[in-house]
N, C-alpha and C positions, 0 to 999 in steps of 0.2 A: 850350278842351281843350289841355293842353301838348303840346308836340312830343315825340314819340319820339328821345331821344338816338342817337346813333351805336354807343353801346356796347350800348343794346338793340336797335336792328335787327340786329346782329352777333351778340348772343345767339338772338334768334328765329330768323335766317337759319339758326345752325349747328345749332338745334332742327330745323329741318325738314327738312336736308338729314342728318341722323343719322336721321330717323324715314323718308326715303326709302330708307336703304340699309339700315335694318333690315327694311323690306319686300323689296328687292333678295335680301339675302341669305334670305328667306325664300321665294322664286320667285314674291313676289307683284307679277308686275312690270306689271300694269296699276295698281295704288294704288302702287305705289314711280315710274313716271311721272306719275300725276295730283299727287303731293305736291311733286316736282320740278319738275313746271310751275307749280303754285301759289305755290312759294315763292321760283323766279327771277323770276316776274312781279313779286311785292310787293317783292325787293329792288331790283328794276330801277326801279319807279315810286319806291320811295323814293328812291333815288339821285338822280334827276331831281329830287327835291323840294329835295334840301341846297344852299343858296343859297352858303355857305362853301364856296369851292375845298380850302383846308388840308382841312375836315373832309371832304368827299366822296375826296378823294384817299386819307383815312385809312382810309375806312369800306371802298372800293374795295379797298384792299390788304387789309384784313382779309377780305373776300370771298374774294381769292385764297388768303390762306391756308387757309382752310377747304376751299376747293377741293383744295388740297395735300394735306390730311389724310385726306380722303375721296376717293380714286382712283375709288371705282366709280360715282361720277357721270358717267364717261365711257361706260362700259356701260351705263347707266342709260339716257341721251340715245338711245345708239345702238339698243337695244333697243324702247324707245319707238317710234322709226321701223317698227322690222321687226314689231312687235308689230300697229301700225296698218294697216300695208301686209297684212297677212293678214286682218284684220278687214274692211278697205276692200274685197277680194276678196271676201270671204264673203259680204257684205250686200248690195253692190253692185246693182241690176237692169239699168243701162243697158249696151247694146252687147251681152250676150251671146246666144248662138245656142245653142238647145238641141242637142247634137248625140247623144246618146243618153237615150232615153225609155224606161224600163223599169219595169216594175210594183213594184220593190222598190228602185227608186234613178234617180236624174236626173243627168246629165252637159250641162255648159254648156261651150261655148267663145267665146272671145274673142282676136283676133289684135290684140295691142296696138300702138298709133302712138308717135311720136315727139312729144314735146310741139310744141303749135301747127303740127303738121302731120298730112298726111292719109298720110305714109308710115309703113311698120313701122320698129319699133326692132329688128327680130328676136325680139322675146321674144312666146312663146305662154301664152295664160292658160287654163286648166282649174279647172272647181268643178264639186263632185261633193255630193250630198248624201242621204242616208239613215238611216233609222232601223234600229237594229242591236241585236237582242237578245242584250246582252252586258253585264257592268258594265264600269265605266269603269277601273278597278284593273286589270284584264286586258288592256285596250284599251291603257292607257299602257304596261305592260311589254311589250308586243308591239314597242312602239316605242322604247323605252328600249333593249331589248338588240338593237344594231344590227349586232352581231355575227353574229347568227342570220337576216339580212335574206336572204341567198342562200338559206334554207331555206323562207322564207316566202311570198316572190314571184319568180315563174318570170324576171321579166324583169331580177334582181337575179344577177348573174354572180359578182361578189366585194363582200365587205363587211369591213372590218377596222378596229379602234379605231385612233386617234393619240392622243388623251390626253384621259384626264378631269380635268373642269375645275369640277366642283360636285357638288352631290348630283344635279341634273337637268340636267349641262349637260356637253357633250362634244364633240370633235372626231373626225371620221370619215373613212374613202376608200371610196367606192363605184365599182362598174364596170356599165355596163347595158349588156344586149344588144338592139339595136334588129334591125328587120326587114333580112334580106337583100335588097337588097344594100349595107345601110347597115353601116356601122364600127358596133363599142362606141363607148359614151359613159361617160366616166368624169369625177370631179369630189372633191377634198378638200370636206369640209362640215363645218360649225357649226352644231350643233342644241341647245336647251334647252327645259325646261319652265317654262309656266306656270301659274300657281294664280290661276284667277279666281274662285275658288266664291263666295269673300266676296260681292264685288258684281256678277260678270258673269256668273253660274251656269255657270261651264265650266273644264275642263282644257284646254290647248290645248300642242301642242307646234310649234316655229319650226324650219325648218331652211332655210340658205341657204348658197352657195358660202364657202369659205373663204377670206378674203383675207391677201396677203402680210403687211400691216399689222396684222392682231390681233393683240389680247394679252389676256392674263388680267387678274382685279382686281386684280393687283398691279403690270400695267402690263410684265410679262414679255411678248416676242414669243412668238407661238405656232410649233409646228412647222407646216411649209408642205412638202408635196411637191411638186415639179417634177412636170410631163408628162413622160411618156415619149414618144420622139423615134424615126421609122423609119416604115418602111412596116410595114402590119400591125397597128400601137399603137391603141389607143384613142384616140380625140378629146375632148378635154377641152370640157366641156361648161358652161354659166354655169346656177346655178340661184339665181335671184333671191331667190326664197322659195317654200318649200312647208309648206304648215301645215295640221295635223288638229285640227281645233277638236270638243270633245265636252263636250255637254250633256246630263247627266243627266235623265232624264224620270221612270223609275222607277228602283229600286235596282238592277233586273236590262235595264235599256233604258236606250240611249244615242241621242240625234241627233247623228250624225257628220257634218261638213262638210270634204271635203279641198279645198286650195286648191292652185293652184302657177301660178307664172311663170317660165319656162323658157325658153333658149335655145338650142336644138339643133344649132346652126352646120350650118343647112340653106338652103340658098340658094331652097329653092322647098317649099312644104309643100300639098299637094293635099288637095284634101277628102275622099278617102278615106283616108287617112293620120290624118287628125282625126278622121275616125270611129272608124277602127280604135283609135287611141290611147285615144279615150273611154272605148270597150268593154272592153280588153283589158290597160290598164294602169290608168287612173283609177277605170272603177268596180269593177274586176277586185280590185283594192288594197282596196276597203271589204268586199268579199264575203271576202274573207280573212281579215282582222282580225275579221271578225263568228266564220268558221267556226273559227279557231283559238282565239279568246276563249272561247267556249262549251267546246273541247276540254280546257281548264285547268279546267274545273270539277268537281269531283269526280274528277280524275286525281291521281296522284302522281307527286313529282318525278322518280322511277325512271323513269318513263315517259315524262315530258312535261320537254323540255329547258328551257322557259322559266320553267317552276316552277322547276328545277333552278338554272336563273341566277338565281331571285329570291331564291333560299333562301342566295346565296354571302355572304359575309361584309362585301364590299364594296357588296352590294347592299341587304342589308336594311334599311337605314335610309330608302332611297328608297322601298321598297312600304308600311314602316310608316307613313311621310307621308304619301303617299297615302291611305292607308286610313285614317289618323286624321284626316284631313281631310274625306273621305267620311262619318265616322261622324258629325262634327259636323254636317254638312250634312245627312244624314237624319234626325239626332234634332232638327231645327231643323224638318224637315218632317214629324216624327212618324211615320217610316217606318225607325226604325232596328232593331228588331228584322225587318222582312221583308230590309233590307241583310245584315244579320248572317246569315239564315239563307241567302242567296246562291244563290236555287233558281230556275230556269225552269221552267215547266208546257210540257209537249212541245206543247200546243197554242198557244203563243206562236210557235212556228216550224215552221210548215207549208210553206216555200219548200225545195222539191226540192235536194238536194246532188248528184245522181248524174254520174258520172265521163263518162258518155255526154253530158250537158246541157252543151253549151260555154258557153253564158251564165252558169251558176252554177258551173261546176270551178272550186276552188281550183288546178287543176293548167295553167292556162294556156290560150289561144288552141288551135285545131285546127293541126296541122302543117302543112299545104297552105296558103301563103298564097294571096290573092288575086292572080290573073295579072296583072289590068288594073292593082292597085297597082303592083306589081312593076315593070311596064312604064313607069309613070309616074314611079318613082324612078331607074329607070336612064335615062329620056329625059333627066332634070333633072341627071345628075350631071357 
């Protein structure tokens, strides 16, 4: 069997890079990462097999030239690690402690440790899972319209757009209110969507803290807001990852998993705060998404801010794309007509949404903070 020439290797390598970049531009980041992994593994093996040093150097130079023509490969490698980080949190079973065990949702907590050490690295991980009676497109719309977060979640004080970086990729800034006596937290964030319907049966959003060195697909550095200083200013926290994993079960039913790995910059995190956060930050976020996604069904843009945002000229492409991808998905599963009808029977949604029920209210926790928890926080300040 004849050996593959260096020129043929480069042609095949570039074809693989082009395929990975095409997936990247379609927001199919799982497939993009897998193709890039395979093509880089193949070229690495091929380079090692080339005996002639001159030929090996020529092929290596050709590889670098291909990388130079497709700058997106750097972002693909970066996103690969971020996406796998979210999946690891969502799928892992080890060392999690159940911190909220409700009838409609469960939340787990895990204090993260430094590598090869029993000491904390400052990060706190949360994971929640629930089945939501709401369609995926509405859930994605709620998370994509970051400017409306303060109207969705009681603990978001401010949310403002920084830069639109693609169809489903953007940077934005958020400020969260915590419990007294703790100061607000804030962070500039980078978020994007992942179309995993083809191979992984999911849509996913991934968010992390924006870094000074972050660039767009052309290599241009992104805007980075510096933290405020002075008394009374919010504290800049670090979000290593925040991900929402949506798996369509039925056209109007979605299995949702939210995972977070955060450094709140607290020297001490009492168990009471973990339990409080599990209930009123993490679990309540899923409930709010379900309530608001359902409200969008049958509403008009004049009465619903998220539907109005979806009809903006700069947003239409995003939601038309999500809708078309879901149509393809449900057509393959023989449920296209049901998806297009987009109806939820009232019997499917029996849980109460009474504002008097603090466990299911979308308005947030009760006004009174547990005195024991407040004293613990004060003691450790």
